[in-house]
C-alpha positions as CSV (number, residue, x, y, z in Angstrom):
1,M,-45.1,63.1,108.1
2,I,-46.8,64.5,104.8
3,Y,-49.6,63.4,103.6
4,M,-51.3,64.4,100.1
5,R,-54.8,64.3,98.8
6,E,-56.1,66.1,95.0
7,L,-59.5,67.3,95.3
8,R,-61.1,67.1,91.6
9,F,-63.9,69.2,90.5
10,S,-66.3,70.6,87.6
11,T,-66.8,74.1,87.8
12,D,-69.7,76.8,86.0
13,G,-67.5,79.4,84.9
14,E,-66.9,82.7,85.7
15,I,-66.5,83.8,89.2
16,D,-68.0,80.4,90.5
17,L,-67.7,79.8,94.1
18,V,-67.0,76.1,95.1
19,D,-66.7,75.2,99.1
20,I,-64.1,73.0,99.7
21,T,-64.0,73.5,103.5
22,A,-65.5,69.8,104.1
23,E,-63.4,68.2,101.6
24,V,-60.0,70.0,103.5
25,E,-61.3,69.3,106.9
26,R,-61.6,65.4,105.8
27,V,-58.5,65.1,104.4
28,V,-56.5,66.6,107.1
29,V,-58.9,63.5,109.2
30,E,-57.6,61.3,107.0
31,S,-53.8,62.4,107.2
32,G,-53.4,61.5,111.0
33,V,-51.4,64.8,111.5
34,K,-51.9,65.8,114.9
35,N,-49.9,69.3,115.0
36,G,-48.7,70.9,111.7
37,H,-50.1,72.6,108.7
38,V,-52.3,72.2,105.7
39,L,-51.9,73.5,102.2
40,V,-54.1,74.3,100.0
41,F,-52.8,74.9,96.6
42,V,-54.9,75.3,92.9
43,P,-52.5,74.2,90.1
44,G,-53.5,77.0,87.4
45,A,-53.3,80.4,86.1
46,T,-56.7,81.5,87.0
47,G,-58.1,79.9,89.8
48,A,-57.8,80.9,93.6
49,I,-58.0,79.5,96.8
50,V,-59.7,82.1,99.5
51,T,-61.9,82.1,102.8
52,I,-65.1,84.0,103.2
53,E,-68.1,83.7,105.1
54,H,-70.8,80.9,103.1
55,E,-73.7,83.4,102.8
56,S,-75.6,84.0,100.4
57,G,-75.1,88.1,100.4
58,L,-71.4,88.0,101.0
59,L,-70.5,86.2,98.2
60,E,-72.7,88.2,95.5
61,D,-70.8,90.8,96.8
62,F,-67.8,89.1,96.4
63,R,-68.5,88.6,92.8
64,R,-69.4,92.1,92.5
65,A,-66.6,93.2,94.2
66,L,-64.3,91.3,91.5
67,R,-66.2,92.2,88.4
68,E,-65.7,96.4,89.7
69,L,-62.2,95.7,90.8
70,I,-60.9,94.2,87.5
71,P,-63.2,94.4,84.7
72,K,-63.5,92.6,81.5
73,R,-62.1,94.1,78.3
74,A,-60.5,96.9,79.6
75,G,-57.9,97.5,77.1
76,Y,-55.7,94.4,78.4
77,L,-52.9,93.6,76.4
78,H,-53.4,89.8,77.0
79,D,-56.7,89.7,75.5
80,R,-55.3,89.7,72.3
81,I,-54.4,86.2,73.0
82,D,-57.5,84.6,74.7
83,D,-59.6,87.3,76.1
84,N,-59.2,86.5,79.3
85,A,-56.6,88.8,80.9
86,H,-58.8,89.7,83.6
87,S,-58.9,86.2,84.9
88,H,-55.3,86.1,85.2
89,L,-55.0,89.3,87.2
90,R,-58.2,88.3,89.3
91,A,-56.4,85.2,90.6
92,T,-52.9,87.0,90.9
93,L,-54.4,89.4,93.0
94,L,-56.5,86.9,95.3
95,G,-53.6,84.2,95.2
96,A,-53.4,80.4,94.6
97,S,-53.6,78.8,97.7
98,E,-54.0,79.4,101.5
99,C,-52.3,77.2,104.5
100,F,-54.0,76.3,108.0
101,P,-52.8,75.0,111.1
102,V,-53.6,71.9,112.8
103,V,-54.1,71.5,116.6
104,D,-55.0,68.4,117.9
105,G,-56.0,66.7,114.7
106,R,-58.3,69.4,113.2
107,L,-58.3,72.2,111.0
108,I,-58.5,75.7,112.5
109,R,-60.4,78.5,111.0
110,G,-62.9,80.6,112.3
111,T,-66.4,80.1,113.2
112,W,-67.5,81.5,109.6
113,Q,-64.2,81.1,107.7
114,Q,-65.1,78.6,104.9
115,I,-62.7,77.6,101.8
116,F,-63.5,78.1,98.7
117,F,-62.1,77.6,95.6
118,V,-62.8,80.3,93.0
119,E,-63.5,79.7,89.2
120,L,-62.1,83.2,87.4
121,D,-61.5,81.8,84.0
122,V,-64.1,82.7,81.0
123,R,-65.4,78.8,80.7
124,P,-66.5,75.8,83.0
125,R,-63.4,74.2,83.5
126,H,-62.8,70.5,84.9
127,R,-60.4,71.6,88.6
128,R,-57.7,69.8,90.4
129,V,-57.1,71.2,94.5
130,I,-53.9,70.0,96.1
131,V,-54.7,69.6,99.5
132,Q,-51.0,68.7,101.2
133,V,-51.1,68.2,105.4
134,V,-47.4,68.2,107.1
135,G,-46.9,67.7,110.7
136,E,-46.7,64.9,113.5
């Protein structure tokens, strides 16, 4: 069985972190899949899906690490086009998807492991995330 839903939401712009854990869990329950996996995927070149603990200090540490690892205006060639090369590079580093097991109808994740969409573009955006549950 394959079950798919689309999550839609707006973001506040660069390095906005949107906790989508509850929505993904809801889709798993709706799917009726008892055993399989769930793929969480963002279609777009400047968004990412990550797992991280939902703790304010850690979330700010994550933002700071991204800024330091791939800073703005570091002479990127793509910036000649639209000044968001750092957004694309950050998204490439983090990745567009995560996959989680589904066991006995439940999404399996660690106790403190939340699922976040990360907005990496330089402006607020309307986003969609594909949640696809596959199994029996």
